[in-house]
N, C-alpha and C positions, 0 to 999 in steps of 0.2 A: 657428283659434279665432275664433269670433264673439262679440263682447262688446257688450251693451247696458248702458249706465250711466245710470240715472235718466232715461230718454227720455220726453218728453211731446210729444203732438201733438193739437191741437184744430182743429176746423173750425167757426169761429164759436163758438157756445155749446156745441157738442157735443164732448166729450172722447173722442177715438178711442183714445188710448194715454195712460195716466197714471202715470208713475213706474216704467216697466218696467226692471228690472235683472236680467240673467242672463248666464251664459257657456255657450257650447256648444263643447266641445273637438273637436279633429279626429277624424274617424272615427265620430262618434256619429250615430245616427238619433234626432233630437229631435222630439217631437210637440208642436205648439202647438194646444191643444184649447180650443174655445169655441163658443158659439152664434153664429148669424148676427149680424153687427154688433158682435162682441166686441172687434174691433181687430186680428184676425189679418192680414188683407190689408194694412192700414195698416203693420203691423210689417214685413211682407215688402217693401213699397214703400220703407220707410226703410232696410232692409238693403241694397237694391240701389242706393240713392242717388237713386231716382226722387222721393222726398219727403225733405225735410230736417226733422229734429225741431225743435220750437219751443225745446226745451232738452234737455240731455243729449247723449250721444255714442254713435255706433255705430262699431265698429271691426272690420275684417276682417283678421286676422293683424297687428293693429296699425295698419293703414292705413285711410284714409277711403274709404268706398264711392263717393264722388263722383269719386275718382281713376280714370280709365279703366283704368290698369294693375291696380288692385285689382278693379274691376268685371269685368275679363276673367277672373277666377278663379271667377266665379259663373255658374251655369246656372239659368235661371228658367223654370218652367212655370206661368204665371199662371192664375188661376181663369177669367178672361175669355180665351178662346182667342186666341192670338197667331199664327195661321196664315192662309193665303190660300186661300179656297175655290176660286178659279178656277185655281190651280196644282195640279199633281199632288203626291203625297206626296214624291216624290224632288225635284221642283223646289223645294218648300218647304225641304227640308233643304239643298239647294245654295245657295239664297238666303241662309239664315241662316249657312251656312259662309262665304259671301263677305263678310258683315258683319264676321266675325272675321278676315278676311284669309287664309283658307285657300285655297291654290291649287286649281284645278278638279280636277286629278287626285286629289289627296289628299282633297278634299271628296267626290268620287264614291266613293272607297273607303270613307270614313267613313259616308256616307249608306247604302251597301249594308249595312255592319255594323249600323247602327242600325235599319234597316228589318227586318233579320232579328231583332234583339233584341226589337222590339215586335210581331213577328209579321205584318208587312205587306209582305214581299218580293213576294208575288204581286199586290199592288195598288200597287206602286211608281209606276206611270205613270198611275194613275187619278186623276181630279180629286177633291180633297178634298170638294167639294160633293156627291159621290155616297156619302160615307162615313156610317156610323152614328155616334152620339154617342161610343161607346166607341172607335171607330177614330180619330176626330178627337182625342180625348184622348191616344191613344198617339202620334199624329203630333206633337202639341203637346209631349209629353215628349221625343220624339226630337230635335226642334229645339233644346230646352234643352241637349242633350248633345253637339251637333255639335262644339263646340270643346274637348271632353274636360275639363270643369271639375272642380276639386277640391271645390267646394261646390255642392250642388244644392238649390234652394228649390222645393218643390212645394206650391202653394197650392190646396187642395181638388182634388187630381188625379183623384179618382174621381167628381166631381159629374156626375150624369146618365148613368152608364155601366151597361152590362149586367153580369151576374155574371161572364161569361167575361173581359171586359176588366178588371174589377176584380181578378180573380185574376191576370191577366197583369201588371198594374201592380204588384201586391204582389211578384211574382217579380222584376220589374225593380228595385224598390227593394231587395230582398234582395241582388240581384247587385251593385248599386252599393255597398251596405254592405260586402259581402265584398271589394270592390276597395279599401276604405279611404276612401271618400269621406264627407264630412260632408253630412248630409241634414237639412233642416228641413222637416217635414211638417205642414202645417196641415189640420185637419179638424174636423168636428163629428160624425163617425161614431166612436163609442166603440170598436167592435170593431177598426177599423183601427189606431188608436193602440195598443190592447192587443196586437195581433199583431206590429206592426212596430217600435215605438219602445222604446229602452232607457230613456229618461226622457221625462216628459211635464210640460209646464207648462199649467195650467188658467187661462185668461184670460177675463175677463168685464168688460164696461163699461170696457175699457182698462186693467184692473189684473190683475196676476198674483196669483191666489188661492192657488195651491199649486204646488209643483215637487218632483218626486222620481221614483223608479222607479215603475212601475205597481203592483208588489206593495206598496211602502211607502205609496203613496197609498191603496190599498184598505184596508190595515191602519189607517191613521190617520183616513181620512174615509169609509170604506165603511159603517160602522155594523154592526149585528148581522145574523146570518143569520135567515132565516124558515123555520121547519119547518112543513110542511103535513101534517096527519094526517087521512086519510080513515077515517071510521067509518060505521057503518050509519045513524046519525042525521044525517050531513053531514060537512063539512070543518071542522077546527079549525086555526087558524093561530097559531103562537107565535113571537114575535120574541125571539131569545136570543143571547147571546155563547157559549153552551155547547150547540151543536146536537146533539152526540153524546149528552150526558146526556138531553136531551129525547127523542131517538130511542129510547134504551135504555128509558126510562120508558114510552113509548108501546108498544113491542114487548112489554114485560113485562106490560102490562095485558091482552094477549091479544085485544083487540077492534079492533085497527087493521087496516083492510083494505089500506091502502097508505100509504106515507110518501114525502115528497119534501123535499129541502133546497135552498133558494134562497140561495146565498152571495152576498155583495156583490161587485160587479165595478166596472169603470171607469165604467159608466153610472150606477151608484149614487153613486159619488164625484162625478161631474159634477152630478147632480141635487141632491145634498146641498150642494154648493158654490155652484151658480148659481141654485138654486131650481127650482120645478116649474111656475111660471106660464108661459103662452104668450107667445111673442115674435112681433111682426109687423114 
C-alpha cells in the first residue's frame, strides 16, 4: 500500500505538489496523468525518499521511504535515464544488482532473465551508447527490476521511444501486473493510461483534480458525444448526450451520406480538467 496524506512540496515560489492525498492498494496499476510540469516526477521523487515533503506524509506499507529497508521494496525507472552509456546492457544490470547486494551468480541469472523479458538478449554485451532510444528505455526498466521489487515506479517510461518499444513496454507492464506487483505509471499519453491502468489520478499544477477508474472518469468528466453527419451540402456536427437518437434521426431523413460518432475518451477528460491552452 502506498499512501500520500496531504503532501506539499514547493521550490521557492513554485508549488510542485499541493495537498496530494491518495492511496494505491497492492497489485494495482495506477496511472498518474498530467501535463509536463504537473508534479508527477516530484511525486515519484517523494515516494522513493529522494525528496522530503514540506508537509504531509508518504508511507509505503506503513513505513517511511527514507528507511533503506522500505526503499529496497521499490523499483524505479526514472524519466531521466539512470544507466551508463559506456557499459553494456548486461554490465548495467550487474552493477545495479551489486547495489542491492545480489551475489554475482544470482545477478547473472537475473540479468539474463530480464534481458530476455525486455527483448535484448541478443544485445546483452553491446554498449548502451550504441542503442536506440527505445532500447535504452528498456534497459532502464530492466535495471529497476533487478532486485525483484514488489512496487515498481515508472516515470514516463515511453518518452521518446519507437512504436515497437512502446508495445514491448506495455507487455512488460501487463506481465508485472499479472505477477501481482503494484505499479505507479506516470504519463501524459492518454492512450497509455487508458490501456494499462485500473485507476487514474489526473494531476495538474501540483493538485489532484480527479481520481477514479477510466470509465468513471469518462462518464463524469468526458462530456457529450459528437455526431458528424455528412450530407451533400457539407458536414453537420452535433454535440449530444443521446448520439443514438441523433443518428436515427439523420438516417431517417434519407439524405445522410455518412455518419460518425466521436465518443469522449480519457483525452477529452484530460482537456476538460486541465484546459486546452498550450504549456511551455
